[in-house]
C-alpha positions in Angstrom: -88.7 16.2 42.0 -86.9 13.3 43.6 -83.1 13.6 44.2 -80.3 12.0 43.1 -79.2 9.6 46.2 -75.4 9.9 45.2 -72.8 6.5 45.6 -71.9 5.5 49.1 -68.3 3.8 50.2 -69.0 0.3 50.5 -70.1 -1.5 53.7 -68.8 -4.9 54.9 -70.0 -7.6 53.0 -72.0 -9.1 55.7 -74.4 -5.5 56.9 -77.4 -6.3 55.9 -79.8 -8.3 53.2 -79.9 -6.8 49.8 -76.2 -6.6 49.7 -76.1 -10.8 50.9 -78.3 -10.7 48.0 -76.7 -8.9 45.6 -73.3 -10.9 46.1 -74.7 -13.9 46.4 -76.6 -13.5 42.5 -73.1 -12.1 41.1 -71.5 -15.5 42.1 -74.7 -17.7 41.3 -74.4 -15.6 37.6 -71.2 -16.4 37.3 -70.5 -19.9 37.7 -73.7 -20.5 35.4 -73.7 -22.7 31.9 -75.7 -21.9 28.9 -77.3 -24.8 27.3 -75.9 -25.1 23.5 -76.6 -27.5 20.6 -72.6 -28.9 21.3 -74.5 -29.4 25.3 -73.3 -27.5 27.7 -70.9 -24.5 28.2 -69.5 -22.4 31.0 -70.8 -18.3 30.3 -67.5 -17.3 30.6 -66.7 -19.4 27.7 -69.8 -18.5 25.7 -70.0 -15.4 25.3 -65.7 -15.5 24.0 -66.6 -18.0 21.3 -66.1 -18.0 17.4 -69.3 -19.9 17.2 -72.1 -18.0 16.2 -74.6 -20.1 18.6 -72.9 -20.5 21.6 -72.3 -16.9 21.6 -75.5 -15.9 21.0 -76.7 -18.2 23.5 -74.3 -17.1 26.2 -75.3 -13.1 25.4 -78.5 -13.7 25.6 -78.3 -16.3 28.5 -75.8 -12.9 30.2 -79.0 -10.3 29.7 -81.5 -12.0 31.5 -79.1 -12.2 34.5 -77.7 -8.9 34.3 -82.0 -7.2 34.2 -82.2 -9.6 37.6 -79.2 -7.9 38.9 -79.8 -4.0 37.7 -83.0 -5.0 40.1 -80.7 -5.8 43.0 -78.7 -3.2 42.3 -81.7 -0.8 42.4 -82.6 -1.6 46.1 -79.4 -1.4 47.1 -78.6 1.5 49.2 -75.0 1.6 48.6 -75.7 3.1 44.9 -77.8 6.4 43.0 -81.7 6.1 42.8 -83.7 7.7 40.3 -80.7 8.4 38.5 -79.0 7.9 35.1 -75.2 8.0 34.7 -73.1 8.2 31.1 -69.3 7.6 30.1 -68.1 10.4 28.4 -64.7 10.0 26.3 -64.2 12.1 22.9 -65.3 9.3 21.1 -68.8 9.9 22.3 -71.3 9.5 26.4 -72.7 6.8 26.7 -75.2 5.9 29.1 -74.6 2.8 31.3 -76.3 3.1 34.6 -78.5 1.4 35.3 -79.1 -0.4 32.0 -76.3 -2.7 32.0 -74.5 -2.5 34.5 -75.4 -5.9 36.1 -74.1 -7.5 32.2 -70.8 -5.4 33.7 -71.3 -6.6 37.0 -71.3 -10.0 36.1 -68.9 -9.9 33.7 -66.4 -8.4 36.6 -67.3 -11.1 38.5 -66.4 -13.6 35.8 -62.8 -12.0 35.3 -62.0 -11.2 39.0 -63.8 -14.0 40.7 -64.7 -11.5 43.2 -67.9 -10.6 43.5 -67.1 -7.7 46.4 -64.2 -6.9 44.2 -66.8 -6.0 41.4 -69.0 -4.5 43.8 -66.4 -2.1 45.1 -65.6 -1.6 41.2 -68.5 0.0 40.3 -68.7 2.0 43.5 -65.4 3.2 42.2 -66.7 4.2 39.0 -69.9 6.2 40.2 -67.2 8.5 41.7 -65.1 8.9 39.5 -64.2 12.6 38.6 -61.7 13.9 35.5 -59.1 11.4 33.9 -56.1 10.7 31.8 -55.8 8.9 29.1 -54.6 8.7 25.6 -56.7 8.7 22.2 -54.9 5.2 20.1 -54.7 4.3 16.8 -53.4 1.1 15.3 -51.4 1.2 12.3 -50.4 -1.3 10.0 -47.3 -1.2 8.0 -45.3 0.6 11.1 -43.7 -1.8 13.1 -41.9 -0.9 16.2 -39.4 -2.4 18.6 -39.8 0.1 22.0 -42.0 3.0 22.4 -40.4 6.1 20.2 -41.7 9.8 21.9 -42.2 11.4 18.6 -43.5 15.0 20.2 -44.9 16.2 23.6 -48.2 14.4 24.2 -47.2 12.0 20.8 -45.5 8.4 20.8 -45.9 5.3 18.8 -45.7 2.0 21.1 -46.0 -1.5 19.5 -49.6 -3.2 20.2 -48.3 -5.2 23.5 -47.5 -2.0 25.0 -51.6 -1.6 25.4 -53.5 -2.3 28.1 -55.0 -5.9 28.1 -58.5 -5.6 26.8 -60.8 -6.4 23.3 -59.1 -3.6 21.5 -55.4 -5.0 22.6 -56.7 -8.8 21.6 -58.7 -7.5 18.6 -54.8 -6.3 17.5 -53.3 -9.4 18.4 -55.7 -11.4 16.8 -56.8 -12.9 19.6 -60.5 -12.3 18.3 -63.3 -12.2 21.7 -66.6 -12.3 19.5 -68.1 -13.5 17.1 -68.1 -10.2 14.5 -64.4 -9.1 15.7 -62.9 -8.9 12.2 -60.8 -5.8 11.3 -61.7 -5.7 7.7 -62.2 -7.9 4.7 -58.8 -7.8 3.1 -55.1 -8.6 1.8 -54.7 -6.7 5.3 -56.5 -9.9 7.5 -53.4 -11.6 7.0 -51.4 -9.4 9.1 -52.5 -7.3 12.6 -51.3 -3.7 13.1 -48.0 -4.0 15.2 -48.0 -0.6 16.5 -50.5 2.3 17.7 -50.1 5.9 18.0 -51.0 7.8 20.7 -51.7 10.8 22.0 -52.1 11.5 25.8 -55.3 13.9 26.3 -57.1 14.6 29.8 -60.6 14.7 30.5 -63.3 16.3 32.6 -66.2 14.9 34.3 -65.9 11.2 32.8 -69.1 10.1 34.9 -71.8 12.5 34.7 -75.5 12.4 35.0 -77.7 11.6 31.5 -78.8 14.8 29.9 -77.2 16.9 32.0 -77.0 20.8 30.3 -74.4 22.2 32.3 -71.6 20.3 31.3 -69.3 21.2 28.3 -68.0 18.1 26.8 -65.1 15.4 28.4 -63.2 16.7 25.2 -63.5 20.2 23.2 -65.1 18.3 19.8 -61.8 21.8 18.3 -59.3 19.9 20.9 -60.2 16.4 19.5 -60.5 17.1 15.9 -57.4 18.7 15.9 -55.8 16.2 17.7 -56.7 13.1 15.4 -55.5 15.9 12.0 -52.7 15.7 13.8 -52.2 12.2 14.1 -53.8 11.6 10.7 -50.9 13.7 9.3 -48.0 11.8 11.5 -49.3 9.1 9.8 -48.8 10.0 6.2 -45.3 11.3 7.2 -44.5 8.0 8.5 -44.7 7.1 5.0 -41.4 8.2 3.8 -39.7 6.4 6.9 -39.1 3.2 5.4 -40.5 4.0 2.5 -44.0 1.8 3.8 -47.5 1.9 3.3 -48.8 3.2 6.8 -52.7 2.8 7.5 -55.1 3.4 10.1 -56.3 0.3 11.7 -58.9 1.2 14.1 -59.0 3.9 16.6 -60.3 3.7 20.5 -59.7 5.8 24.2 -57.9 3.9 26.5 -57.8 5.5 30.0 -55.1 5.3 32.5 -57.2 3.6 35.2 -57.8 0.6 36.2 -61.6 0.7 36.7 -62.5 3.2 34.1 -60.4 1.4 31.8 -62.4 -1.8 32.4 -65.8 -0.1 31.9 -64.1 1.3 28.5 -63.4 -2.1 27.5 -66.8 -3.0 27.8 -68.6 0.8 26.6 -66.5 2.2 24.1 -66.0 0.5 20.7 -63.5 1.3 17.9 -63.9 3.2 14.8 -61.8 3.7 11.5 -61.1 6.3 9.4 -62.2 5.8 5.7 -59.2 3.6 3.3 -60.5 4.5 -0.3 -57.5 2.0 -1.6 -56.5 -1.2 0.5 -52.7 -2.7 -0.5 -52.7 -5.7 -2.9 -49.8 -6.8 -0.6 -49.7 -7.1 2.8 -47.8 -4.9 5.2 -45.6 -7.1 7.1 -42.3 -6.3 4.7 -42.0 -2.8 5.8 -38.6 -2.6 7.7 -39.1 -1.4 11.4 -39.3 2.3 12.2 -36.3 4.1 12.3 -37.0 6.1 15.7 -33.8 8.8 14.8 -35.4 9.5 11.0 -39.2 9.2 12.5 -38.3 11.9 15.7 -36.3 13.9 13.1 -38.9 14.2 10.8 -42.1 14.5 12.7 -40.0 17.9 15.1 -39.6 19.7 11.0 -42.9 19.0 10.0 -45.2 19.2 12.6 -43.4 23.3 13.1 -43.9 24.1 9.3 -46.6 26.5 8.1 -50.2 25.0 7.2 -49.5 26.1 3.6 -46.3 23.8 3.3 -48.0 21.1 5.1 -51.1 21.1 2.6 -48.6 20.6 0.1 -46.3 17.8 1.6 -49.6 16.0 2.6 -50.4 16.1 -1.1 -47.5 14.4 -2.0 -47.8 12.0 0.9 -51.1 10.7 0.2 -49.8 9.9 -3.6 -46.8 8.4 -2.6 -48.4 6.2 -0.3 -51.5 5.2 -3.3 -48.7 4.6 -5.8 -47.3 2.2 -3.2 -50.6 0.5 -2.6 -51.9 0.5 -6.5 -51.6 -2.6 -8.7 -51.4 -1.6 -12.0 -47.8 0.0 -12.7 -49.6 3.0 -15.2 -51.8 3.7 -11.8 -48.2 4.0 -9.6 -47.1 6.0 -12.2 -50.1 8.5 -12.3 -50.1 8.9 -8.3 -45.9 9.3 -8.4 -46.1 12.5 -11.1 -48.8 13.9 -9.3 -46.7 13.7 -5.7 -43.6 14.9 -7.7 -45.6 17.8 -9.3 -47.1 19.4 -6.6 -43.4 19.9 -4.9 -41.7 20.6 -8.3 -44.1 22.0 -10.5 -44.4 25.5 -9.9 -46.8 27.9 -11.0 -44.7 28.3 -14.5 -46.7 27.3 -17.6 -43.3 25.7 -19.3 -43.5 22.7 -20.3 -44.1 20.0 -17.3 -42.2 16.8 -17.7 -38.6 18.7 -18.1 -38.9 21.1 -15.4 -39.5 18.1 -12.6 -37.3 15.9 -14.0 -34.2 18.0 -13.8 -35.8 19.9 -10.7 -35.7 16.7 -8.7 -32.3 15.9 -10.3 -31.0 18.9 -9.3 -32.4 18.7 -5.8 -31.1 16.3 -5.0 -27.6 16.6 -5.5 -25.3 13.5 -5.6 -22.4 12.6 -7.6 -23.0 13.3 -11.6 -24.2 9.6 -12.0 -27.3 10.0 -9.4 -28.3 12.9 -11.4 -28.6 11.0 -14.5 -30.4 8.3 -13.1 -32.7 10.1 -11.3 -33.3 12.8 -14.0 -33.8 9.3 -16.3 -36.3 7.4 -13.7 -38.2 10.6 -13.7 -38.3 11.4 -16.9 -39.3 7.7 -17.9 -42.3 7.4 -15.5 -43.8 10.6 -16.7 -43.2 9.2 -19.7 -45.5 6.0 -18.9 -47.9 8.7 -16.9 -48.1 10.2 -20.0 -49.5 7.2 -21.6 -52.1 5.8 -19.5 -53.7 9.2 -19.8 -53.4 9.8 -23.2 -53.9 6.2 -24.9 -54.6 3.8 -21.7 -51.3 2.0 -22.4 -49.6 0.5 -19.1 -46.0 0.7 -18.7 -43.9 -2.5 -20.4 -40.4 -3.1 -21.8 -37.3 -2.4 -20.9 -35.6 1.3 -20.9 -32.3 2.6 -20.6 -31.3 4.3 -18.0 -28.0 6.1 -17.4 -26.9 3.3 -19.1 -28.3 0.2 -17.6 -31.5 -1.9 -19.0 -33.8 -1.2 -16.5 -38.0 -3.1 -16.5 -40.9 -1.2 -16.1 -41.5 -2.5 -13.0 -37.8 -1.7 -12.0 -38.5 2.0 -12.6 -41.2 2.5 -11.2 -40.1 1.4 -7.9 -36.8 3.8 -8.2 -39.5 7.0 -9.2 -40.7 5.6 -5.6 -37.5 6.1 -4.0 -37.1 9.1 -5.9 -40.0 11.1 -4.2 -39.3 9.5 -0.8 -35.8 11.4 -0.9 -37.6 14.9 -2.7 -40.0 14.9 0.3 -37.6 14.5 3.0 -35.6 16.9 1.7 -38.4 19.5 1.3 -39.5 19.2 4.6 -35.3 19.5 6.0 -35.2 23.0 3.6 -38.2 23.9 6.0 -39.6 24.7 2.0 -40.0 24.9 -1.5 -37.3 26.3 -3.4 -37.6 29.3 -4.8 -37.7 27.9 -8.6 -36.6 30.8 -10.7 -33.3 31.9 -9.0 -32.6 27.2 -8.5 -33.4 27.1 -11.9 -30.7 29.4 -13.0 -28.3 29.0 -10.0 -28.4 24.5 -10.9 -28.0 25.6 -14.7 
């Protein structure tokens, strides 16, 4: 069985006919044009075109040229023979050598303008070992003015702080390919304005394909825990505003520029399932308050798992209520959110229990308590009519002496729900309702 030959340091560009042939092939490929129904188009423009006919012609030509470059790479003594290599990341292990290096070398040559630099890039990649980087998750509805460190290894940045590449261009609306729409929904009216980033370390990012003695670059348990924490933080940011905070896409960004370039070509993006899309764009949400965000994240992440699970039910329902179109559906979600935290285990009448506990828990002046009580009571009334009779909220109700429309009451109930969630987080627990109810009389 033949042994794998490792990548060798790059000699001078004039040391051998194969080297000259590879450089010449890359230079020629980077300068070709593509025949299209519109005439000749430069290859570098064609593969980034938004016109399907031009893009398809460019990709086909690039693939043909790439196969010829692979043959030259395999005859070049600087590159490993009898080997296949993969890039390992939290998103999976993806083979790239030798089958795809031809197209990648041509792309690199077009981007940097130098065949020699492109060859040097591939040689450096093949010798890479461990690497650092970030799992990044683009968010709708959470604009930030600057980077905010939420906790150790976890920050939220403006999209503009990402490294240059296809993922950043996609989030900024500068599409690189024919199929680069994030999703067909009202959210396409705006682009994500921030990314949640979790820093982590990877091992053996470049490794032989089929190696059985290597642990994952990042263990599955660690990757799952990181993404679960990122989802929790996204849910939590719903109450800092309030706002609708939604995941748009997830990818991995390497710190090393060479690995970042390879990753931008090889790694894709994925998305979490969003069950209910908002019918209004998220661009109206305020810039994230860094002080409150840090405070709530610091407390929330230290809470017991059982309490965090109950809070996430409330946070999820609060988010759904803000995404819904129909007032009755909003009322149902808000009632679930409030009841999950204020309902307790008693069997007595739920509406009175939740209404009075919300008012007493939030406190304030007598007028504020009365208003919060009336808002929650009216919301439960809307919820009951929707569930039992199929009736949508309509008309006006008197709230602490003020006539309010159903829409205004539901908006006020969102505010009450937000404050209840934040109060329980800051209390670091749900009150013991038996003494609480007696003390508040």
